[in-house]
C-alpha positions in Angstrom: -41.3 -10.9 8.8 -40.9 -7.2 8.0 -39.9 -6.4 11.6 -37.5 -9.3 11.7 -35.9 -8.2 8.5 -35.5 -4.7 9.8 -33.9 -6.0 13.0 -31.3 -8.0 10.9 -30.5 -5.0 8.8 -30.1 -2.8 11.8 -27.8 -5.4 13.5 -25.7 -5.6 10.3 -25.3 -1.8 10.2 -24.3 -1.6 13.9 -21.8 -4.4 13.4 -20.2 -2.6 10.4 -20.1 0.7 12.3 -18.4 -1.0 15.3 -15.8 -2.6 13.0 -15.1 0.7 11.3 -14.5 2.4 14.6 -12.3 -0.4 15.8 -10.2 -0.3 12.7 -9.8 3.4 12.9 -8.6 3.3 16.5 -6.2 0.4 15.7 -4.6 2.3 12.8 -4.4 5.5 14.9 -2.7 3.7 17.7 -0.2 1.8 15.5 0.7 4.5 13.0 0.8 7.9 14.7 3.9 8.8 12.9 2.6 8.1 9.4 1.4 11.6 8.2 -1.2 11.9 5.5 -1.5 14.2 2.6 -1.5 17.9 3.4 -1.0 17.4 7.1 2.3 15.6 6.5 5.1 17.5 8.3 8.3 18.5 6.4 11.5 16.9 7.5 12.9 18.8 10.5 16.6 19.4 11.0 17.8 20.1 14.5 20.7 22.1 15.7 23.5 20.6 17.8 22.5 20.5 21.4 18.8 20.7 20.7 16.4 18.3 22.3 14.0 18.4 19.5 13.9 15.0 17.7 14.8 14.8 14.0 12.0 13.8 11.7 13.1 12.0 8.5 11.3 12.0 5.2 7.9 10.1 5.3 8.5 9.5 9.0 11.2 6.9 8.5 13.1 5.7 11.6 16.4 6.9 10.1 17.5 9.0 7.1 18.3 7.4 3.8 21.8 7.6 2.3 22.6 10.0 -0.5 21.4 8.6 -3.9 18.3 6.9 -2.4 14.6 7.7 -2.2 12.9 7.4 1.2 9.5 5.5 1.1 6.9 4.3 3.6 3.7 2.5 2.8 0.9 0.5 4.3 -1.7 -2.0 2.9 -5.4 -1.5 3.3 -7.2 -2.4 6.5 -10.0 -4.9 5.8 -12.4 -3.3 3.4 -12.6 -0.1 5.4 -9.3 1.9 5.3 -7.4 2.2 2.1 -3.6 1.8 1.6 -1.1 4.6 1.8 2.1 5.3 -0.1 4.7 8.0 0.7 7.9 8.8 -1.3 10.3 11.6 -0.4 7.8 13.1 2.0 5.1 13.2 -0.7 1.9 11.2 -0.2 1.4 9.5 -3.5 -1.8 7.5 -2.7 -4.2 7.5 0.2 -7.8 7.7 1.2 -7.2 11.4 1.9 -6.1 12.0 -1.7 -9.1 9.9 -2.8 -7.1 7.9 -5.3 -7.2 4.4 -3.8 -9.6 1.6 -4.3 -10.4 -2.1 -3.9 -7.9 -4.5 -5.4 -4.3 -3.6 -6.3 -3.2 0.0 -6.0 -0.2 1.1 -8.0 2.1 4.2 -8.1 4.7 4.7 -10.9 7.7 6.9 -10.0 10.5 8.1 -12.2 13.5 6.1 -11.0 16.0 9.0 -11.6 14.1 12.0 -10.3 11.5 10.5 -7.9 8.7 12.4 -9.6 5.3 10.7 -9.7 4.3 9.5 -13.1 0.9 7.9 -12.6 -1.3 6.2 -10.1 -4.2 3.8 -10.5 -6.1 0.9 -8.8 -7.6 -2.3 -10.3 -10.5 -4.1 -8.8 -9.5 -7.8 -8.6 -12.8 -8.9 -7.1 -15.5 -7.5 -9.4 -13.4 -6.0 -12.1 -11.4 -7.4 -15.0 -7.7 -8.2 -15.2 -7.3 -6.9 -18.8 -6.9 -3.2 -17.7 -4.3 -4.2 -15.2 -2.3 -6.1 -17.8 -2.5 -3.2 -20.2 -1.3 -0.8 -17.4 1.7 -3.1 -16.6 2.6 -3.4 -20.3 2.9 0.4 -20.5 5.5 0.7 -17.6 8.8 2.1 -18.9 12.3 0.8 -18.0 13.7 2.6 -15.0 10.3 3.1 -13.3 9.9 2.5 -9.6 6.7 0.5 -9.1 4.9 0.6 -5.7 1.9 -1.7 -5.1 -0.4 -2.2 -2.2 -3.5 -4.4 -1.6 -6.9 -3.3 -0.4 -9.7 -5.8 0.5 -9.1 -8.5 -2.1 -6.1 -8.3 -4.5 -6.2 -11.7 -6.2 -9.5 -13.2 -7.4 -9.2 -11.9 -11.0 -5.5 -12.2 -11.3 -4.3 -14.6 -14.0 -1.0 -16.2 -14.9 -0.1 -13.4 -17.3 -0.6 -10.6 -14.8 1.2 -12.6 -12.0 4.2 -13.1 -14.3 4.4 -9.4 -15.3 4.4 -8.4 -11.6 7.0 -11.1 -10.8 9.2 -9.6 -13.6 9.1 -6.3 -11.6 10.9 -8.1 -8.8 8.0 -9.7 -6.7 8.6 -13.0 -5.0 5.2 -13.3 -3.4 2.8 -12.5 -6.3 2.4 -16.2 -7.3 1.2 -17.0 -3.8 -1.1 -14.0 -3.4 -4.6 -15.3 -2.5 -8.1 -14.1 -1.6 -8.0 -11.2 0.9 -4.3 -11.5 1.5 -2.5 -8.3 2.5 0.5 -7.4 0.4 2.9 -4.5 -0.2 5.7 -4.3 -2.7 8.2 -2.0 -4.3 10.0 -3.1 -7.4 11.0 -1.7 -10.8 10.8 -2.2 -14.5 14.1 -3.7 -15.7 15.1 -5.0 -12.3 17.7 -7.8 -12.5 17.0 -9.5 -9.2 14.1 -10.0 -6.8 13.2 -6.9 -4.8 14.0 -6.8 -1.0 11.0 -4.5 -0.5 8.0 -6.8 -0.1 5.7 -8.1 2.6 2.9 -10.6 2.3 0.5 -12.1 4.9 -2.1 -14.8 4.1 -5.7 -14.4 5.1 -6.6 -17.1 7.5 -9.6 -17.6 9.8 -7.1 -18.8 12.5 -4.9 -15.7 12.5 -6.9 -12.8 10.9 -7.0 -9.7 13.0 -10.1 -8.0 11.4 -12.6 -10.8 11.1 -12.2 -11.8 7.4 -9.0 -9.9 6.8 -5.4 -10.1 8.2 -3.6 -7.3 10.0 -2.3 -4.2 8.2 1.2 -4.4 6.7 3.6 -1.5 6.9 7.0 -1.1 5.3 9.7 1.6 5.0 13.0 1.7 3.3 15.4 3.4 0.9 15.2 2.8 -2.9 18.4 3.4 -4.9 18.0 6.0 -7.6 18.7 4.9 -11.1 21.9 6.5 -12.3 22.2 5.2 -15.9 
């Protein structure tokens, strides 16, 4: 019995190692242009006639217009690789910065200056929804709110928390389920639903990473708050 138990433990460790390696190569292949933390390149401007390609802030496919913040973000990959959030060529949250965790990851940004106000994450599997609700209540008007899932973002969510996130402009929060992947950019005081949101359901028929769906990635330009 001892030997059999040891074999099962070894098999589980090998399987977890293989999954981690597979995820790492998948993310490397898909997101070579998504720079992390200190290794993120600065935007490069090219002279006329130069063959050197232009790199836009956060690695966007095109530059944002004046009066907008450039952002790029990705959800977590299964329970192995954490989410990433970049704004104006600054990595706000990532595994490299060691400020992401299981559940819902949130970055709060000043809507006028683009300066990072605060980051935090809330475990929606083994944690408590009360700290998340308290955090959401403290968001000031004019704040840009960036959110990304990692592992499981929904088990401990209740109606109050979902409504507060919906009030930030989310259309998908009421349908967010167990191990779904989700990324969202909204704002406190927003008058309409945000155009910056992606959501994919976890399904045994379509999941890419065993019990989790594929990674979501989104880029865009958020208008600065002028008033």
